[in-house]
C-alpha positions in Angstrom: 72.9 139.6 96.2 74.2 137.3 93.5 73.8 133.6 94.2 76.6 131.1 94.3 75.6 129.8 90.8 75.5 133.3 89.3 79.0 133.9 90.5 80.2 130.8 88.6 81.2 129.1 91.9 78.8 126.1 91.6 79.3 122.9 89.7 78.5 123.4 86.0 75.1 122.2 84.9 74.6 119.1 82.7 75.9 119.8 79.2 73.6 119.5 76.2 76.6 118.9 73.9 80.4 119.0 73.9 82.6 121.1 71.7 86.2 120.0 71.5 88.3 123.0 70.8 91.7 122.1 69.3 94.8 124.1 70.1 94.9 125.3 66.5 91.5 127.0 66.9 89.4 124.5 65.0 86.5 122.8 66.7 84.5 119.6 66.4 81.3 118.6 68.1 81.1 115.4 70.2 77.9 114.0 71.4 79.5 111.1 73.3 79.1 111.0 77.1 82.1 112.7 78.6 83.7 112.3 82.0 81.6 114.2 84.6 82.7 117.7 85.4 84.1 116.6 88.8 86.1 113.7 87.3 89.9 113.7 88.0 90.7 111.4 85.1 92.4 112.8 82.0 90.1 113.0 78.9 90.8 110.3 76.3 91.9 112.8 73.7 94.0 115.0 76.0 97.2 114.0 74.3 95.9 114.8 70.9 95.8 118.5 71.7 92.0 118.8 72.1 90.7 120.9 75.0 87.1 119.8 75.7 84.4 122.4 76.6 81.1 122.0 78.3 78.3 123.8 76.5 75.4 123.7 78.9 71.9 124.5 77.8 72.0 127.6 79.9 74.8 129.0 77.7 77.5 128.8 80.3 80.6 126.7 79.6 83.5 125.3 81.6 86.6 123.2 81.1 87.5 119.7 82.0 90.4 119.4 84.5 93.7 119.9 82.7 97.3 119.4 83.8 99.4 122.4 84.8 103.1 123.0 84.0 104.0 120.5 86.8 102.0 117.8 85.1 99.4 117.7 87.9 95.6 118.0 87.8 94.2 120.9 89.9 90.8 122.3 90.2 87.5 121.2 88.6 86.0 124.3 87.1 86.8 127.0 84.6 87.6 129.7 87.1 90.4 127.7 88.7 93.9 128.6 87.7 95.7 125.2 88.2 95.8 124.3 84.5 96.5 125.8 81.1 93.6 128.2 80.4 91.7 127.8 77.2 91.2 130.2 75.6 94.2 131.9 77.1 94.3 135.6 77.9 96.2 136.3 74.7 93.8 134.2 72.6 90.8 135.9 74.1 92.3 139.3 73.6 92.9 138.6 69.9 89.4 137.1 69.5 90.7 133.9 67.9 87.9 131.7 69.1 84.9 132.3 66.8 83.3 129.0 67.9 82.9 130.2 71.5 79.3 130.7 72.7 78.1 134.3 72.5 77.5 134.4 76.3 81.0 133.2 77.0 82.6 135.7 74.6 80.5 138.5 76.1 81.6 137.6 79.6 85.2 137.3 78.8 85.3 140.2 76.4 84.4 142.5 79.3 87.2 141.1 81.4 89.7 141.2 78.6 88.8 144.8 77.8 89.5 145.8 81.4 92.9 144.0 81.2 93.7 145.8 77.9 92.9 149.2 79.4 94.8 148.4 82.5 97.8 147.4 80.5 97.6 150.6 78.5 97.3 152.7 81.6 100.3 151.0 83.2 102.4 151.5 80.1 101.6 155.2 80.2 102.5 155.5 83.9 105.6 153.4 83.4 106.8 155.7 80.6 106.2 158.7 82.8 108.3 157.3 85.7 111.2 156.3 83.4 111.2 159.6 81.5 110.3 162.1 84.3 111.5 165.7 84.3 113.8 165.7 87.3 113.4 168.2 90.2 114.1 168.2 93.9 111.2 165.7 94.5 111.2 163.7 91.3 114.1 161.6 90.0 114.7 161.2 86.3 114.2 157.4 86.4 113.0 156.1 89.8 113.5 152.5 88.6 117.2 153.1 88.5 117.7 155.3 91.5 114.9 154.5 94.1 113.8 150.9 93.7 112.8 149.8 97.2 111.5 153.3 98.2 108.8 153.9 95.5 105.9 155.0 97.7 108.1 157.7 99.2 108.3 159.4 95.8 105.0 161.0 94.9 105.5 160.7 91.2 105.6 156.9 91.4 102.3 156.5 93.2 100.1 156.7 90.1 102.3 154.0 88.5 101.9 151.7 91.6 98.1 152.2 91.6 97.9 151.4 87.9 100.0 148.3 88.3 97.9 147.2 91.3 94.8 147.7 89.1 96.2 145.4 86.4 97.2 142.8 89.0 93.8 142.7 90.5 92.1 142.2 87.1 94.5 139.4 86.3 93.9 137.8 89.8 90.2 137.9 89.3 90.4 136.4 85.8 90.9 133.1 87.5 93.1 131.6 84.8 96.6 130.1 85.4 98.2 132.8 83.2 96.3 135.5 85.1 97.2 134.3 88.6 100.8 133.7 87.7 101.1 137.2 86.2 99.3 138.8 89.1 101.7 137.2 91.5 104.7 138.4 89.5 103.4 142.0 89.5 102.8 142.0 93.2 106.2 140.5 94.1 107.9 143.1 92.0 105.8 145.9 93.5 107.0 144.8 96.9 110.6 144.9 95.6 110.0 148.4 94.4 108.3 149.4 97.7 109.9 147.4 100.5 107.6 148.8 103.2 104.6 147.6 101.1 102.4 150.6 101.8 99.7 149.1 99.6 99.3 145.9 101.6 100.2 143.5 98.8 101.6 141.1 101.4 98.1 140.2 102.3 97.3 139.0 98.8 100.5 137.2 97.9 100.3 134.1 100.1 96.9 132.9 98.7 98.2 133.4 95.2 101.3 131.3 96.0 99.1 128.5 97.4 96.9 128.5 94.3 100.0 127.9 92.3 101.4 125.3 94.6 104.3 127.5 95.7 103.9 126.2 99.2 107.4 126.6 100.5 107.6 130.1 99.0 104.3 130.9 100.8 105.6 129.7 104.2 108.9 131.6 103.8 107.0 134.8 102.8 104.7 134.7 105.7 107.3 133.8 108.3 109.6 136.6 107.0 107.0 139.2 107.5 106.1 137.8 110.9 109.7 137.8 112.2 111.5 140.6 110.2 110.9 143.4 112.7 110.5 141.9 116.2 111.4 145.1 118.1 109.9 147.6 115.6 113.3 149.1 114.5 113.6 147.7 111.0 114.6 150.5 108.7 112.5 150.0 105.6 114.4 152.7 103.7 117.8 151.0 104.3 118.3 148.9 101.1 121.3 147.2 102.6 119.2 145.3 105.1 117.9 141.8 104.2 114.5 141.8 102.6 112.4 138.7 102.0 115.6 136.6 102.2 114.1 133.6 104.1 114.5 130.4 102.2 113.6 126.8 103.1 111.9 127.3 106.5 110.5 124.2 108.0 106.8 124.2 107.0 106.1 121.3 109.3 107.2 123.2 112.4 104.9 124.7 115.0 103.9 128.1 113.6 104.2 129.9 116.9 105.6 133.0 115.1 101.9 134.0 114.3 100.7 135.9 117.3 97.1 135.8 118.3 94.7 138.6 117.4 97.4 140.9 116.2 98.6 138.5 113.5 97.6 139.6 110.0 94.4 137.7 109.3 95.4 136.8 105.7 98.7 135.3 106.9 97.0 133.2 109.6 94.5 131.9 107.0 97.3 131.1 104.6 99.3 129.1 107.0 96.2 127.3 108.2 95.3 126.4 104.6 98.8 125.2 104.0 98.7 122.9 107.0 95.3 121.6 105.9 96.7 121.0 102.4 99.5 118.9 103.7 97.1 117.1 106.1 94.9 116.1 103.1 98.1 114.8 101.4 98.8 112.7 104.4 95.3 111.3 104.3 95.6 110.5 100.6 98.9 108.7 101.2 97.4 106.6 104.0 94.4 105.6 101.9 96.6 104.9 98.9 98.8 102.6 100.9 95.8 100.7 102.2 94.6 100.1 98.7 98.0 99.2 97.3 98.7 96.8 100.1 95.6 94.8 99.1 96.8 94.5 95.5 100.5 93.6 96.3 101.9 95.8 93.6 105.7 95.9 93.0 107.5 98.7 94.8 108.5 100.3 91.6 104.8 100.8 90.8 103.8 101.9 94.3 106.2 104.8 94.4 104.8 106.8 91.4 101.2 106.1 92.5 101.9 107.5 95.9 103.6 110.6 94.4 100.5 111.2 92.1 98.1 111.5 95.0 99.8 114.4 96.8 99.2 118.0 95.8 101.8 120.0 97.8 105.4 119.9 96.7 106.2 119.8 100.4 104.4 116.5 100.7 106.7 114.6 98.4 109.1 113.8 101.2 106.2 112.2 103.1 106.4 109.3 100.7 109.6 108.1 102.4 108.1 108.0 105.8 107.1 104.8 107.5 103.5 104.3 108.5 104.4 105.1 112.2 106.2 108.3 111.2 103.4 109.3 108.8 100.9 108.9 111.7 103.0 111.1 114.0 103.2 113.7 111.3 99.4 113.6 111.0 99.1 114.1 114.8 101.5 117.0 114.8 99.6 118.6 111.9 96.3 118.2 113.7 97.7 119.8 116.8 99.1 122.7 114.8 95.9 123.2 112.9 93.8 123.3 116.1 96.2 125.9 117.4 95.9 127.9 114.2 92.2 127.5 114.3 92.1 129.0 117.8 94.3 131.9 116.6 92.0 132.5 113.6 88.9 132.7 115.8 90.8 135.1 118.1 91.9 137.3 115.2 88.4 137.4 113.5 85.4 135.5 114.8 83.5 135.9 111.5 85.8 134.0 109.2 84.9 130.4 109.8 81.2 131.1 109.7 81.6 132.8 106.3 83.8 130.2 104.9 80.8 127.9 104.7 78.5 130.6 103.5 80.8 132.9 101.4 78.3 134.6 99.1 77.8 137.8 101.1 81.4 138.6 101.9 82.5 137.7 98.3 80.0 140.2 96.9 80.7 143.0 99.4 83.0 145.9 98.7 84.3 147.2 102.0 86.2 150.5 101.7 87.7 150.3 105.1 87.9 147.9 108.0 89.2 147.5 111.6 90.9 144.4 113.0 88.4 141.7 113.9 85.6 143.3 112.0 83.2 141.8 109.5 84.7 144.0 106.8 88.2 142.7 107.5 86.8 139.2 107.1 85.2 140.1 103.8 88.5 141.4 102.4 90.3 138.3 103.6 87.6 136.0 102.2 87.9 137.7 98.8 91.6 137.1 98.6 91.7 133.5 100.0 88.4 131.8 99.2 89.6 130.7 95.7 92.6 129.0 97.3 90.3 127.0 99.6 88.0 126.2 96.7 90.9 125.0 94.5 92.6 122.9 97.2 90.8 119.6 96.8 89.8 117.9 100.0 90.2 120.8 102.4 86.6 122.1 102.4 85.3 118.5 102.4 87.4 117.8 105.5 86.1 121.0 107.3 82.5 120.2 106.3 82.8 116.7 107.7 84.3 118.0 111.0 81.4 120.5 111.2 78.9 117.7 110.6 80.6 115.5 113.4 80.4 118.5 115.8 76.8 119.0 114.9 75.8 115.4 115.5 77.6 115.3 118.9 76.0 118.7 120.0 72.4 117.9 119.2 71.6 116.7 122.7 72.9 119.9 124.3 71.0 122.4 122.2 67.8 122.3 124.3 69.7 123.0 127.5 71.6 125.8 125.8 68.4 127.5 124.7 66.9 127.2 128.2 70.0 128.7 129.8 70.2 132.3 131.0 73.4 132.9 129.0 71.6 132.2 125.7 68.5 134.2 126.6 70.5 137.3 127.7 72.6 137.5 124.6 71.8 139.1 121.2 70.5 136.5 118.8 68.4 134.7 121.4 65.6 134.4 118.9 67.5 132.0 116.8 65.9 128.6 116.1 67.3 125.3 117.3 68.6 124.6 113.9 70.4 127.9 113.6 71.9 127.5 117.1 73.1 124.0 116.2 74.7 125.3 113.0 76.6 128.0 115.0 77.7 125.6 117.7 79.0 123.1 115.0 81.2 125.8 113.5 82.5 126.9 117.0 83.5 123.4 117.8 84.9 122.4 114.4 88.5 122.3 115.4 87.8 119.9 118.3 86.3 117.5 115.8 88.8 117.7 113.0 90.4 114.4 114.1 87.1 112.7 113.6 87.0 114.0 110.0 90.5 112.8 109.4 89.7 109.3 110.7 86.7 109.2 108.5 88.7 110.3 105.5 91.1 107.4 106.0 88.4 104.8 106.6 87.4 102.4 103.8 84.6 100.4 105.4 80.8 100.8 105.6 79.5 104.3 106.1 77.6 103.3 109.2 80.8 102.1 110.9 82.9 105.2 110.2 85.0 106.3 113.2 82.8 109.4 113.7 79.7 107.3 113.8 81.1 105.1 116.5 82.3 108.1 118.5 78.8 109.7 118.2 77.1 106.5 119.4 79.5 106.3 122.4 79.0 109.9 123.3 75.2 109.6 123.1 75.3 106.5 125.3 77.4 108.4 127.8 74.9 111.3 127.6 72.0 109.0 128.2 73.7 107.3 131.1 74.5 110.7 132.6 70.8 111.8 132.3 69.7 108.5 133.9 72.1 109.0 136.8 70.8 112.5 137.3 67.2 111.3 137.3 68.1 108.5 139.7 69.8 111.0 142.1 66.7 113.3 141.9 64.4 110.3 142.8 66.6 109.4 145.8 66.4 113.1 146.9 62.6 113.1 146.6 62.3 109.9 148.6 64.5 111.2 151.4 62.4 114.4 151.6 
């Protein structure tokens, strides 16, 4: 099974040199110490049109963070789509970067060749649909006569499969251009086939989140969840509204997602969206604490606050008072806990694999049932990049898991001695393995600890979670002491 590093999901290794690749294709070598690969600061020669590349000693290279079309920094590594790709898909296809390392060119040449072949295949199928010989089953041009009902026409299915193949290669390319084009293809394919027989609605929300189309993502998921409440929606009736929801309240309670029968990908997408906004709330609170200590003018504070939020939905949070911002945070925490419970109900495997994603990311399930490991693997493959690219979310979840683990340590011995544990499969797990599982199971109950930690600026030993853990351990020790005292009284009476 490929490792995390071999899949290019780990932080890039220390570079042995830096090649600065200019936008005109020329390159210069720089031996000066660069910003670290995880730095969020713009490079000093960003405005001069130079795109810096890491050239590690292993032969793998990666990009510095760059700004996207909205002027924001997203992602830290080369596979992330939140910035202008360099080299772009067109540049890679035209082989205009002779200074690129051989290993890099070989890797991307394979991807680009697949994309070129997929484009050629799609062009061929597109021509066939637009210039078909008409008969009682085949229209002369289905694009003009049957947009919205494509899957019901057998002659269009090869076209739809070819277009899906291209969209998948683009999505997996991990570049901004690739993700944007993949989303565009999938949205148009849903327009051509309203009933979405290919299940593209499961892939679209994560792509939208990766591109910060958060309102569009929420509208998309809510429309699919509410469009057919009684099962009588006629997908072939092109006069009915279709994906027409706009401007739904993304801060509302998402009670339209229903338990274990809700699409797993949609539950994951709304959960990630809420976590994304929660991280923005945290960033705003921390920024206000820092700015308050420096007494900056208001006209300087406002742009600083806007620069620390990622989601376009979070821009209105800047106008909230500290009290309103705290209430918004509490509401988001409640909604996330509810969504976390729905996610566990829908698929118990997802949260465990989110922290150890290598196996599901490498698997290739051909079919799945609801709640199965295979369903989780498919959902992980479509959504993990969105988690990875949304800065702060995985850190928050990891801290919540760590808080749950620290508070659960005292219970593990009793759990392992209990009949429930001994009678269930997996009873041979070690104490450490059981604690790891328990910490994931309890993660949503400790998310507020992680949020408090994230907004705390004092010493590490005095973080809110550390104080809570000390209080819980004292209460646990007192409870044990009382039990022992009760037992001693009982023995004396006997």
